[in-house]
C-alpha positions, 0 to 999 in steps of 0.5 A: 158857851152860848149860841151868841158867843159862838156866833160872835167868835165866828164873826171875828174870822170875817175879813173887813179889809182886803176881801176877794171882792175888794181886791177884784174891784181894786184890780179892775179900777187900776186896770182902767187907769184909775188911781186910789187910796185905801181905807182912809181913816180920816174919812167917816167909815174908813172907806174901802177905796178913795179916788181923790181926783174924782172925789169918789168913795167906793164901798165894797159891801158883802151882800150878806152883811150889808143886806143887798136888796133882792140879792140871793146872797142876803139870806137871813139865818133861821136860828137865833133871829133875835140876834141876827135881825137887829145886827143886820139892821144896825149894819144897814143904819151905820152904812146909811150914816157913813154915806150921808156923812161923806156926801155932806163932805162933798164926796160921791159915794158908790157901792159895789156889791160882792155879787157884782164882782162875780161878773167882772165884765159887767162891773167894768162896764158899770165903772166905765160908765160911772167914771165916764171912760170910753167903752172897752175895745172889742177884743174879738179879732176878725179872721181874714176873709178867705179868697175862696180857693 
């Protein structure tokens, strides 16, 4: 078996739907009161999350596979670069085509990167801003002041 064949077999095990990052993003959106549809095949690229009411599409991209610019998780393998570099380039080009096609249909397209799901409070803040929702209520409970006795 060649290196490329082994690599291709390993890639079959990579999830395309319902990844941890995607599920975390969906739970966050649902908690914010936003309702959505999943993986609509009638739209270009079968988007991860579709919010029809807001005319918004959300793609939850893995930093490694979709080449998140400047991200420490978007590493490039040192071996077999003749295979990997064109593959990554095709992924990025395909993402751009899907995004352009959706925008041409009137959709707003948001990208949530896998690394963003590591800090859910920050991601929640970003989503609240994107959907013009009020800021999260302060969860700190003020302790009653003591009378000094």
